[in-house]
C-alpha positions as CSV (number, residue, x, y, z in Angstrom):
1,M,35.2,188.4,75.4
2,S,34.7,184.8,76.2
3,S,30.9,185.1,77.0
4,S,30.4,186.9,73.7
5,R,30.8,183.5,72.0
6,L,27.6,182.3,73.7
7,H,25.8,185.5,72.9
8,A,26.9,185.0,69.2
9,L,25.3,181.6,69.3
10,A,22.1,183.1,70.5
11,Q,22.2,185.5,67.6
12,V,22.4,182.6,65.2
13,G,19.2,181.3,66.7
14,T,20.4,178.6,69.1
15,S,19.5,179.0,72.7
16,T,21.9,177.7,75.3
17,W,20.4,175.6,78.2
18,L,22.5,174.1,80.9
19,D,22.3,170.3,81.3
20,Y,22.9,170.3,85.0
21,I,21.1,171.2,88.2
22,D,21.9,170.8,91.9
23,R,21.1,172.5,95.2
24,G,24.6,174.0,95.6
25,L,24.3,175.9,92.3
26,L,20.9,177.2,93.1
27,D,21.9,178.4,96.6
28,S,25.3,179.8,95.8
29,G,24.1,182.8,93.8
30,A,26.3,181.6,90.9
31,L,23.4,181.0,88.5
32,A,22.1,184.6,88.1
33,P,25.4,186.0,86.8
34,R,25.7,183.2,84.3
35,I,22.2,183.9,83.1
36,A,23.0,187.5,82.6
37,G,26.6,187.2,81.3
38,E,26.5,184.0,79.3
39,A,23.1,184.1,77.5
40,L,22.1,181.1,79.6
41,A,18.4,180.7,78.7
42,G,17.2,177.5,80.4
43,M,18.1,174.3,82.3
44,T,17.5,170.6,82.0
45,S,17.6,167.7,84.4
46,N,17.3,164.0,84.2
47,P,17.6,161.0,86.6
48,S,21.4,160.7,85.9
49,I,22.0,164.3,86.8
50,F,19.9,164.0,90.0
51,E,21.7,160.8,90.9
52,K,25.1,162.5,90.9
53,A,23.7,165.6,92.7
54,L,22.3,163.5,95.5
55,E,25.6,161.6,96.1
56,G,27.0,164.6,98.0
57,S,25.8,166.3,101.2
58,A,24.1,169.3,99.7
59,Y,20.7,167.6,100.2
60,D,21.3,166.1,103.6
61,D,19.6,168.9,105.6
62,A,16.5,168.8,103.3
63,I,16.3,165.0,103.7
64,R,16.4,165.3,107.5
65,A,13.8,168.0,107.4
66,I,11.4,165.8,105.4
67,G,11.9,163.0,107.8
68,P,11.7,159.2,107.5
69,E,7.9,158.9,107.1
70,L,7.8,159.2,103.3
71,A,9.0,156.6,100.8
72,P,12.2,157.4,98.9
73,R,10.3,158.1,95.7
74,A,8.2,160.7,97.5
75,I,11.2,162.2,99.2
76,F,13.0,162.5,95.8
77,E,9.9,164.2,94.3
78,Q,10.0,166.8,97.0
79,L,13.7,167.5,96.6
80,A,13.5,167.6,92.8
81,T,10.4,169.8,92.6
82,R,11.9,172.2,95.0
83,D,15.1,172.5,92.9
84,V,13.2,172.9,89.7
85,R,10.8,175.5,91.3
86,D,13.7,177.5,92.6
87,A,15.5,177.3,89.2
88,C,12.3,178.4,87.4
89,D,12.2,181.5,89.7
90,Q,15.8,182.3,88.7
91,F,15.0,182.0,85.0
92,E,11.7,183.9,85.3
93,G,13.4,187.1,83.9
94,V,14.5,185.2,80.8
95,H,11.0,183.8,80.4
96,R,9.5,187.2,80.7
97,D,12.0,189.0,78.5
98,T,11.8,186.4,75.7
99,K,7.9,186.4,75.9
100,G,7.9,182.7,76.8
101,V,10.4,181.5,74.1
102,D,13.1,180.6,76.7
103,G,13.6,180.5,80.4
104,Y,12.4,176.9,80.9
105,V,13.5,174.3,83.5
106,S,12.8,170.7,82.8
107,I,11.9,167.9,85.2
108,E,11.4,164.3,84.0
109,V,8.6,161.9,84.8
110,S,9.7,158.7,86.5
111,P,11.6,156.7,83.8
112,D,9.8,153.5,84.7
113,L,6.7,155.1,83.1
114,S,8.2,155.1,79.6
115,N,5.6,152.6,78.3
116,D,2.7,153.8,80.4
117,A,0.8,156.7,78.8
118,D,-1.8,157.0,81.5
119,G,0.8,156.9,84.3
120,T,2.9,159.5,82.5
121,V,-0.1,161.8,82.2
122,E,-1.0,161.4,85.8
123,E,2.6,162.1,87.1
124,A,3.1,165.0,84.7
125,R,-0.1,166.7,85.8
126,R,1.0,166.2,89.5
127,L,4.5,167.7,88.8
128,W,3.0,170.6,86.9
129,A,0.7,171.4,89.7
130,T,3.3,170.9,92.4
131,I,5.9,173.2,90.8
132,D,3.3,175.7,89.7
133,R,5.5,177.8,87.5
134,P,4.7,178.8,83.9
135,N,8.3,178.1,82.8
136,V,8.5,174.5,83.9
137,M,8.7,171.8,81.3
138,I,7.7,168.2,82.0
139,K,10.0,165.7,80.3
140,V,8.4,162.8,78.7
141,P,10.3,160.0,76.8
142,G,9.6,159.9,73.1
143,T,8.3,156.3,73.1
144,V,5.0,155.4,71.4
145,A,3.3,155.7,74.9
146,G,5.1,158.9,75.5
147,A,3.8,160.4,72.3
148,A,0.3,159.6,73.3
149,A,0.9,161.3,76.7
150,V,2.3,164.3,74.9
151,R,-0.8,164.9,73.0
152,T,-2.9,164.8,76.1
153,L,-0.6,167.0,78.1
154,I,-0.3,169.7,75.3
155,A,-4.1,169.7,75.1
156,D,-4.1,170.2,78.9
157,G,-1.9,173.3,78.4
158,I,1.2,171.7,80.0
159,N,4.7,172.5,78.6
160,V,6.5,169.4,77.5
161,N,10.1,168.5,76.7
162,V,10.0,165.2,74.7
163,T,13.2,163.4,75.5
164,L,15.3,160.5,74.3
165,L,14.7,161.0,70.6
166,F,17.3,159.2,68.4
167,A,15.3,158.4,65.2
168,V,13.9,160.9,62.8
169,E,10.8,158.7,62.7
170,A,10.3,159.1,66.4
171,H,10.8,162.9,66.0
172,A,8.0,162.8,63.4
173,R,5.7,161.0,65.9
174,V,6.2,163.6,68.6
175,I,5.7,166.5,66.3
176,E,2.4,165.0,65.3
177,A,1.5,164.5,68.9
178,Y,2.3,168.2,69.6
179,L,0.3,169.5,66.6
180,A,-2.6,167.2,67.4
181,G,-2.6,168.3,71.1
182,L,-2.7,172.0,70.0
183,E,-5.6,171.2,67.7
184,D,-7.4,169.4,70.5
185,R,-7.0,172.3,72.7
186,A,-8.0,174.9,70.1
187,T,-11.1,172.9,69.2
188,K,-12.3,173.4,72.8
189,G,-11.8,177.2,72.5
190,L,-8.8,177.2,74.8
191,P,-5.7,179.4,74.3
192,I,-2.7,177.8,72.7
193,G,-0.3,180.8,72.6
194,N,1.2,180.2,76.0
195,I,2.3,176.5,75.5
196,A,5.9,175.7,74.8
197,S,7.5,172.4,73.8
198,V,10.9,171.1,72.7
199,A,11.9,167.8,71.1
200,S,15.2,166.6,72.6
201,F,17.1,164.8,69.9
202,F,20.2,163.0,71.2
203,V,23.4,163.4,69.3
204,S,26.8,162.1,70.5
205,R,25.6,158.6,71.5
206,V,24.7,158.0,67.8
207,D,28.4,158.6,66.8
208,S,29.6,156.4,69.6
209,E,27.5,153.5,68.4
210,V,28.0,154.0,64.7
211,D,31.8,154.5,65.1
212,K,32.0,151.2,67.0
213,R,30.3,149.5,64.1
214,L,32.5,151.2,61.5
215,D,35.6,150.1,63.5
216,A,34.5,146.5,63.4
217,K,34.0,146.7,59.6
218,M,37.4,148.3,59.2
219,V,39.0,145.4,61.0
220,A,37.2,143.0,58.7
221,A,38.0,144.9,55.5
222,T,40.5,143.3,53.2
223,D,41.7,146.3,51.3
224,A,43.0,149.8,52.2
225,A,40.5,151.6,50.0
226,T,37.6,150.2,51.9
227,R,39.2,150.9,55.3
228,E,39.8,154.5,54.2
229,R,36.2,154.9,53.0
230,L,34.9,153.6,56.3
231,A,37.2,155.8,58.3
232,G,35.9,158.8,56.5
233,L,32.4,158.1,57.8
234,K,33.4,158.2,61.5
235,G,32.1,161.1,63.5
236,A,29.6,162.0,60.7
237,A,26.4,160.0,61.5
238,A,25.1,162.0,64.5
239,I,25.3,165.4,62.9
240,A,23.7,164.1,59.7
241,N,20.9,162.4,61.6
242,A,20.2,165.5,63.6
243,R,20.2,167.7,60.5
244,L,17.6,165.5,58.9
245,A,15.5,165.9,62.1
246,Y,15.9,169.7,61.6
247,A,14.8,169.4,58.0
248,L,11.7,167.5,59.3
249,F,11.1,170.3,61.8
250,L,11.2,172.9,59.0
251,A,8.8,170.9,56.8
252,Q,6.2,170.1,59.6
253,F,6.1,173.7,60.9
254,S,5.1,175.2,57.6
255,G,2.1,174.8,55.3
256,A,-1.7,175.1,55.8
257,R,-2.0,172.9,59.0
258,W,0.7,174.9,60.9
259,S,-0.5,178.2,59.6
260,A,-3.9,177.6,61.0
261,L,-2.4,177.0,64.5
262,A,0.1,179.9,64.1
263,R,-2.7,182.3,63.5
264,K,-4.0,181.3,66.9
265,G,-0.6,182.1,68.5
266,A,0.9,178.6,68.5
267,R,4.7,178.3,69.0
268,V,6.9,175.9,67.1
269,Q,8.2,172.8,68.9
270,R,11.9,173.6,68.7
271,P,14.5,170.9,68.2
272,L,16.7,170.6,71.3
273,W,20.1,169.0,70.8
274,A,20.9,166.8,73.8
275,S,23.9,164.6,74.6
276,T,26.2,167.2,73.1
277,S,29.4,166.4,74.9
278,T,32.0,164.9,72.6
279,K,32.7,161.3,73.7
280,N,35.7,160.7,71.4
281,P,38.7,162.9,72.3
282,A,39.9,162.8,68.7
283,Y,36.9,165.0,67.8
284,R,36.5,168.8,68.4
285,D,35.0,169.2,71.8
286,V,32.3,171.6,70.6
287,M,31.5,169.9,67.3
288,Y,27.9,169.1,68.4
289,V,27.3,172.7,69.1
290,E,29.0,174.3,66.1
291,Q,27.6,171.9,63.5
292,L,24.0,172.1,64.8
293,A,23.6,175.9,65.1
294,G,20.7,177.6,63.5
295,P,17.3,179.3,63.8
296,N,14.7,178.0,66.3
297,T,17.0,175.5,68.1
298,V,18.2,174.8,71.6
299,N,21.4,173.2,72.7
300,T,21.5,171.8,76.2
301,M,25.2,171.6,77.2
302,P,26.8,169.9,80.3
303,P,29.1,172.3,82.1
304,A,32.3,171.2,80.5
305,T,30.9,171.6,77.0
306,L,29.5,175.0,77.8
307,D,32.9,176.1,79.2
308,A,34.6,174.8,76.1
309,F,32.3,176.7,73.8
310,R,32.7,179.9,75.9
311,D,36.4,179.5,75.4
312,H,36.7,178.7,71.7
313,G,33.4,178.0,70.1
314,E,32.5,179.5,66.7
315,S,29.0,180.5,65.8
316,K,27.4,180.4,62.3
317,D,24.3,178.9,60.8
318,T,25.3,175.3,60.0
319,L,21.8,173.9,59.8
320,S,20.0,175.9,57.1
321,G,20.5,174.1,53.7
322,S,22.2,171.1,55.3
323,E,19.6,168.5,54.3
324,P,21.2,167.3,51.0
325,S,24.7,166.7,52.5
326,A,23.1,164.9,55.5
327,K,21.2,162.6,53.1
328,T,24.4,161.9,51.3
329,T,26.2,160.9,54.5
330,L,23.4,158.6,55.7
331,A,23.2,157.0,52.2
332,A,27.0,156.3,52.5
333,L,26.5,154.7,55.9
334,T,23.7,152.5,54.5
335,A,25.9,151.5,51.7
336,A,28.6,150.5,54.2
337,G,26.1,148.2,56.0
338,I,25.2,150.5,58.9
339,S,21.5,150.4,59.7
340,M,20.5,153.6,61.4
341,D,17.2,152.0,62.4
342,E,19.1,149.4,64.3
343,V,21.4,152.0,65.9
344,T,18.6,154.3,67.0
345,E,16.4,151.5,68.4
346,K,19.4,150.1,70.4
347,L,20.2,153.6,71.7
348,L,16.6,154.2,72.8
349,V,16.5,150.9,74.7
350,E,19.8,151.6,76.3
351,G,18.9,155.2,77.2
352,L,15.7,154.2,78.9
353,A,17.5,151.4,80.8
354,A,20.2,153.8,81.9
355,F,17.7,156.3,83.3
356,V,15.8,153.6,85.1
357,K,19.1,152.4,86.6
358,S,20.0,155.9,87.7
359,F,16.6,156.4,89.2
360,E,16.8,153.1,91.1
361,T,20.3,154.0,92.4
362,L,19.3,157.4,93.6
363,L,16.2,156.0,95.4
364,A,18.4,153.4,97.1
365,G,20.8,156.1,98.1
366,L,18.0,158.1,99.6
367,A,16.8,155.1,101.5
368,R,20.3,154.7,103.0
369,K,20.5,158.3,104.0
370,V,17.1,158.2,105.6
371,A,17.9,155.1,107.5
372,A,21.1,156.7,108.8
373,T,19.4,159.8,110.1
374,P,18.4,159.7,113.7
375,V,14.7,160.3,114.4
376,G,14.0,164.0,114.7
377,A,17.5,165.0,113.5
378,G,17.6,168.3,111.7
379,R,14.1,169.2,112.8
């Protein structure tokens, strides 16, 4: 009964991907039943997830087997690509049965390349070749440099997950990069029907930042009516922002330009809702799933959010036709003195910094583990 909630979400048009990966899950045999029984259709990873996974002992034997000769960054790449390759194999059936719509596993380029288009392309090509699976997606941050890299990678025929999108304007930039990359490839007479991409639009962090700003304005307000109006806007910004991103998706993947690509077999670049765990305990714990469900979308959920939705989530199309109300909400936020441009730019800077910090922490941890391993141990 409980898993039927996740199947119902898939029927609405939202694919469930798990925002989590570690060696224990892959080796335990627990993933396959979840794929079959919970409509689990993909998996994502990022530096923070790998940082937590590497804190335990599940990777110690693999680290010993690699040995101390390699630098921590190279060791990490071996560990991460092995995990992602194995996960791709476990999702191969989903990829086959959905004819390439789902079944993808994402791996991120090094976060310190976020403003280096050439470096991003070089590393993405290496990861793609190393993992060597048709259902891997290379994650690239949605910066200006990242968008330039996306165009090149799509033209190469590499699947791309564009991550850390907070602003609708940034979403527009990566849609353009995707379409241009498909056109570049098609111009060369190369096939475009086997390329997949998602645009990862972050959600809950937007409410966390906007709510903090609304709270400050409520404290400064001198009348009850103003405080009540501001309070009514809490918990509304993230969903409205994401719904406008969905409206942009619908607009861009229609019309003559898209039709020309679709006739050649191109797939839409689906919006993927990321950061979907609810940070404020006063809010419904599945609100960022329920309120962003609709055709041609993906929701990547951390384990706790997926468990919560399995238990009590409700599925219906809440995206189609949602643009007018979303515009009304964002207009009210603007009138209240909340600049979404400032919010989304701040969140992008913080998100990039957080991933860099996680990456540095995991590399330092690997260096300590390697140093503590006797020469030849585990070989």
